[in-house]
C-alpha positions as CSV (number, residue, x, y, z in Angstrom):
1,M,25.3,-54.9,-43.3
2,K,22.0,-56.4,-44.1
3,Q,21.1,-56.1,-47.7
4,K,17.8,-54.4,-48.4
5,N,15.2,-56.4,-50.3
6,L,14.6,-55.2,-53.8
7,P,11.0,-54.1,-54.6
8,T,8.9,-56.6,-56.4
9,G,8.9,-54.5,-59.6
10,D,12.8,-54.5,-59.6
11,N,12.8,-58.3,-59.2
12,E,10.4,-58.7,-62.2
13,N,12.6,-56.3,-64.3
14,Q,15.7,-58.4,-63.4
15,V,14.0,-61.6,-64.5
16,E,12.7,-60.0,-67.7
17,S,16.1,-58.6,-68.4
18,A,17.8,-62.0,-67.9
19,V,15.3,-63.6,-70.3
20,Q,15.9,-60.9,-72.9
21,K,19.7,-61.5,-72.6
22,T,19.1,-65.3,-73.0
23,A,16.8,-64.7,-75.9
24,A,19.4,-62.5,-77.6
25,N,21.9,-65.4,-77.6
26,P,22.4,-66.8,-81.1
27,W,22.2,-70.3,-79.7
28,V,18.7,-69.7,-78.6
29,E,17.5,-69.1,-82.1
30,R,19.5,-72.1,-83.3
31,L,17.9,-74.3,-80.6
32,A,14.4,-72.8,-81.5
33,R,14.9,-73.7,-85.2
34,L,16.1,-77.2,-84.3
35,G,13.0,-77.4,-82.0
36,F,10.6,-76.5,-84.9
37,A,12.3,-79.2,-87.0
38,A,12.1,-81.8,-84.2
39,K,8.4,-81.1,-83.6
40,G,7.8,-81.4,-87.3
41,I,9.6,-84.7,-87.6
42,V,7.6,-86.2,-84.7
43,Y,4.2,-85.1,-86.1
44,A,5.1,-86.1,-89.7
45,L,6.0,-89.6,-88.3
46,V,2.7,-89.9,-86.4
47,G,0.9,-89.0,-89.6
48,L,3.0,-91.3,-91.7
49,L,2.4,-94.3,-89.4
50,A,-1.3,-93.5,-89.3
51,A,-1.5,-93.2,-93.2
52,Q,0.2,-96.6,-93.5
53,A,-2.4,-98.1,-91.2
54,A,-5.2,-96.4,-93.0
55,F,-4.1,-97.8,-96.4
56,G,-3.2,-101.2,-95.1
57,I,0.5,-101.1,-95.7
58,G,1.7,-101.5,-92.1
59,G,2.1,-98.6,-89.7
60,R,0.0,-98.0,-86.6
61,K,-2.2,-95.5,-84.9
62,T,0.0,-93.9,-82.3
63,D,0.8,-90.6,-80.5
64,T,4.0,-88.5,-80.2
65,Q,5.5,-90.9,-77.7
66,G,4.9,-93.8,-80.1
67,A,6.7,-91.8,-82.8
68,L,9.7,-91.5,-80.4
69,Q,9.7,-95.2,-79.9
70,T,9.7,-95.7,-83.7
71,I,12.6,-93.4,-84.2
72,V,14.8,-95.3,-81.7
73,T,14.3,-98.5,-83.6
74,Q,15.7,-97.1,-86.8
75,P,19.4,-97.4,-87.8
76,F,21.4,-95.0,-85.6
77,G,18.1,-94.6,-83.7
78,Q,19.6,-93.5,-80.4
79,I,21.7,-90.8,-82.1
80,L,18.6,-89.6,-84.1
81,L,16.4,-89.6,-81.0
82,S,19.0,-87.7,-79.0
83,L,19.0,-85.0,-81.6
84,V,15.2,-84.9,-81.5
85,A,15.3,-84.7,-77.7
86,I,17.7,-81.7,-77.9
87,G,15.4,-80.1,-80.5
88,L,12.3,-80.6,-78.3
89,F,14.1,-79.0,-75.3
90,G,15.0,-76.1,-77.7
91,Y,11.4,-75.8,-78.7
92,A,10.3,-75.8,-75.0
93,L,12.9,-73.1,-74.2
94,W,11.7,-71.0,-77.1
95,R,8.1,-71.2,-75.9
96,L,9.1,-70.0,-72.4
97,V,11.1,-67.2,-74.0
98,E,8.1,-66.2,-76.0
99,A,6.0,-66.1,-72.9
100,V,8.3,-63.9,-70.9
101,A,10.2,-61.8,-73.6
102,D,7.0,-61.4,-75.7
103,P,8.8,-61.1,-79.1
104,D,5.4,-61.4,-80.9
105,H,4.1,-58.4,-78.9
106,K,1.1,-60.1,-77.5
107,G,1.0,-57.5,-74.8
108,T,-0.3,-57.5,-71.2
109,D,-4.1,-57.3,-71.8
110,V,-6.3,-60.3,-71.0
111,K,-5.9,-61.8,-74.4
112,G,-2.2,-61.3,-74.5
113,I,-1.7,-62.8,-71.0
114,L,-3.8,-65.8,-71.9
115,Q,-1.8,-66.3,-75.1
116,R,1.5,-66.1,-73.3
117,C,0.3,-68.5,-70.6
118,S,-0.6,-70.9,-73.4
119,Y,3.1,-70.7,-74.5
120,V,4.2,-71.7,-71.0
121,S,1.8,-74.6,-71.0
122,N,3.0,-75.7,-74.5
123,G,6.6,-75.4,-73.4
124,L,6.0,-77.6,-70.4
125,V,4.3,-80.2,-72.7
126,Y,7.3,-80.4,-75.0
127,A,9.8,-80.4,-72.2
128,S,8.0,-83.4,-70.9
129,L,8.1,-85.0,-74.3
130,A,11.8,-84.3,-74.5
131,L,12.4,-86.0,-71.1
132,T,10.4,-89.0,-72.5
133,A,12.8,-89.1,-75.5
134,V,15.8,-89.0,-73.1
135,R,14.4,-91.9,-71.1
136,I,13.9,-93.9,-74.2
137,V,17.5,-93.2,-75.3
138,L,18.7,-94.3,-71.9
139,G,16.6,-97.5,-72.1
140,A,14.3,-96.5,-69.3
141,G,11.2,-96.5,-71.6
142,G,8.7,-93.8,-72.1
143,S,6.1,-92.4,-69.6
144,S,2.8,-94.1,-69.0
145,S,0.4,-94.0,-72.0
146,N,-2.4,-93.8,-69.4
147,A,-1.2,-90.4,-68.0
148,S,-4.2,-88.5,-69.4
149,R,-6.5,-91.1,-67.8
150,D,-4.7,-90.8,-64.5
151,W,-5.1,-87.1,-64.2
152,T,-8.7,-87.3,-65.4
153,A,-9.4,-89.8,-62.7
154,R,-7.8,-87.4,-60.1
155,L,-9.9,-84.5,-61.4
156,L,-13.1,-86.5,-61.4
157,A,-12.5,-87.4,-57.7
158,Q,-12.5,-83.7,-56.8
159,P,-15.6,-81.7,-55.9
160,F,-17.3,-80.6,-59.1
161,G,-14.8,-82.9,-60.9
162,Q,-17.2,-83.7,-63.7
163,W,-17.7,-80.0,-64.4
164,L,-14.0,-79.5,-64.4
165,V,-13.3,-82.3,-66.9
166,G,-16.3,-81.2,-69.0
167,T,-15.0,-77.7,-69.1
168,I,-11.5,-78.8,-70.1
169,G,-13.2,-80.9,-72.9
170,A,-15.1,-77.9,-74.1
171,L,-11.9,-75.8,-74.1
172,V,-10.1,-78.5,-76.1
173,I,-12.9,-78.5,-78.6
174,G,-12.6,-74.7,-78.7
175,I,-8.9,-75.0,-79.5
176,G,-9.8,-77.3,-82.3
177,I,-12.2,-74.8,-83.7
178,Y,-9.6,-72.1,-83.5
179,Q,-7.2,-74.4,-85.5
180,F,-9.8,-74.3,-88.3
181,Y,-10.0,-70.5,-88.0
182,E,-6.2,-70.3,-88.2
183,A,-6.3,-72.6,-91.3
184,Y,-8.9,-70.4,-92.9
185,K,-7.2,-67.0,-92.2
186,A,-3.7,-68.3,-92.7
187,K,-2.3,-65.6,-90.5
188,F,0.7,-67.9,-89.8
189,R,2.2,-66.6,-93.1
190,Q,2.9,-63.3,-91.2
191,K,5.5,-65.2,-89.2
192,L,7.3,-66.6,-92.2
193,K,10.1,-64.9,-94.2
194,L,8.1,-64.9,-97.4
195,N,10.6,-62.6,-99.1
196,E,13.1,-65.4,-99.0
197,M,10.7,-67.8,-100.7
198,S,9.6,-68.1,-104.3
199,E,5.9,-67.6,-105.2
200,V,5.5,-71.3,-105.7
201,E,7.2,-72.0,-102.3
202,Q,4.9,-69.4,-100.6
203,A,1.8,-71.0,-102.1
204,W,2.8,-74.5,-101.0
205,A,3.8,-73.4,-97.5
206,I,0.4,-71.8,-97.1
207,R,-1.5,-74.9,-98.4
208,I,0.5,-77.2,-96.3
209,G,0.0,-75.0,-93.2
210,R,-3.7,-74.9,-93.8
211,L,-4.1,-78.6,-94.2
212,G,-2.0,-79.3,-91.2
213,L,-3.9,-77.0,-88.9
214,A,-7.2,-78.3,-90.1
215,A,-6.1,-81.9,-89.4
216,R,-5.0,-80.9,-85.9
217,G,-8.4,-79.2,-85.4
218,V,-10.1,-82.5,-86.1
219,V,-7.9,-84.3,-83.6
220,F,-8.5,-81.7,-80.9
221,G,-12.2,-82.0,-81.6
222,V,-12.2,-85.7,-81.1
223,I,-10.0,-85.5,-77.9
224,G,-12.4,-82.9,-76.5
225,F,-15.4,-84.9,-77.3
226,F,-14.1,-87.9,-75.3
227,L,-13.2,-85.7,-72.4
228,I,-16.8,-84.5,-72.3
229,Q,-17.9,-88.2,-72.5
230,A,-15.6,-89.0,-69.5
231,A,-17.2,-86.1,-67.6
232,R,-20.8,-87.2,-68.4
233,Q,-20.1,-90.8,-67.4
234,S,-17.6,-90.0,-64.7
235,N,-15.4,-92.6,-66.3
236,P,-11.7,-91.7,-67.0
237,N,-11.4,-94.7,-69.3
238,Q,-13.3,-92.7,-71.9
239,V,-10.4,-90.3,-72.3
240,K,-8.3,-90.6,-75.5
241,G,-5.1,-89.0,-76.5
242,L,-3.8,-88.5,-80.0
243,G,-3.4,-92.2,-80.7
244,G,-6.9,-93.0,-79.3
245,A,-8.4,-90.2,-81.4
246,L,-6.9,-91.6,-84.6
247,T,-8.2,-95.1,-83.6
248,S,-11.6,-93.6,-83.1
249,L,-11.6,-92.0,-86.5
250,A,-10.7,-95.3,-88.1
251,Q,-13.8,-96.9,-86.5
252,Q,-16.2,-94.5,-88.1
253,P,-18.1,-95.1,-91.4
254,Y,-15.5,-94.8,-94.2
255,G,-13.0,-94.8,-91.3
256,S,-10.0,-95.7,-93.5
257,W,-10.6,-92.8,-95.7
258,V,-11.2,-90.4,-92.8
259,L,-8.1,-91.6,-91.0
260,G,-6.1,-91.4,-94.3
261,I,-7.1,-87.8,-94.8
262,V,-6.4,-86.8,-91.2
263,A,-3.1,-88.7,-91.4
264,I,-2.0,-86.8,-94.5
265,G,-3.0,-83.6,-92.7
266,L,-0.7,-84.5,-89.8
267,I,2.1,-85.2,-92.2
268,A,1.4,-81.7,-93.6
269,Y,1.5,-80.3,-90.1
270,G,4.9,-81.8,-89.5
271,V,6.2,-80.5,-92.9
272,Y,4.7,-77.0,-91.9
273,Y,6.9,-77.0,-88.8
274,I,9.9,-78.1,-90.7
275,V,9.3,-75.2,-93.1
276,Q,9.1,-72.9,-90.0
277,A,12.5,-74.2,-88.9
278,R,14.0,-72.6,-92.0
279,Y,11.7,-69.6,-92.7
280,R,10.1,-68.5,-89.4
281,Q,10.8,-65.0,-88.2
282,I,12.4,-65.4,-84.8
283,G,13.0,-62.1,-83.1
284,T,13.2,-61.1,-79.5
285,A,12.9,-57.3,-79.4
286,K,10.0,-56.0,-77.4
287,R,7.9,-53.1,-78.6
288,T,8.8,-49.8,-77.0
């Protein structure tokens, strides 16, 4: 007998139920916490290398892929980078779980859907970074550092391509501004298990989170600015990633000081995520 097709709503409910069961698995929380720690380590290393470059004691201005390359050159580097790769996959998985299971109750209005879509996007970014880490461990090297320029060139070649790239640049700047707003409001503390922290630990966690988010806001602003420049000049070579943004900051008046401050902020951002690995509230129950 031919099986009847399930209604679309039933299919969606089955997918959501499967995600809820996956999210309830204790290993998902463990992977998520490992993921927060892995992301924190990567950003702290980017900041540390940039700080060393700013203060003339070695280091370099690099991005997250450069941080992975640095990890693999350390003693037991392949083992360390393998753990980071697993953590990054865990972080990507948790972002996808957040998007579908909605443990933070973002809801299904326009704002909630946009937020959950951003979780999917973020998850894909870190899944890609995890794959890059795996390739480095296997000796295949990382992905191309010109990837952002490549996709910008493809977009510019499309009808209204300059408008598309310019709009993306404006959105990136908007994300940077929102990072400053988050730093000011410090709403991230609502996601932490503050009851398990002393008053001193709470105060430092909030300070570190604010500094880290502000530094990330600066970086997003610079990246967005160069995207708009690429759109205006129809030149993908204007696009800069994290490493390029740090290099640009170093080239400004008092560049060493500016880079040093932002680098310290990126270290703080990494520490902020390591704190989340221990104290973040990770739940999966949807609001009824």
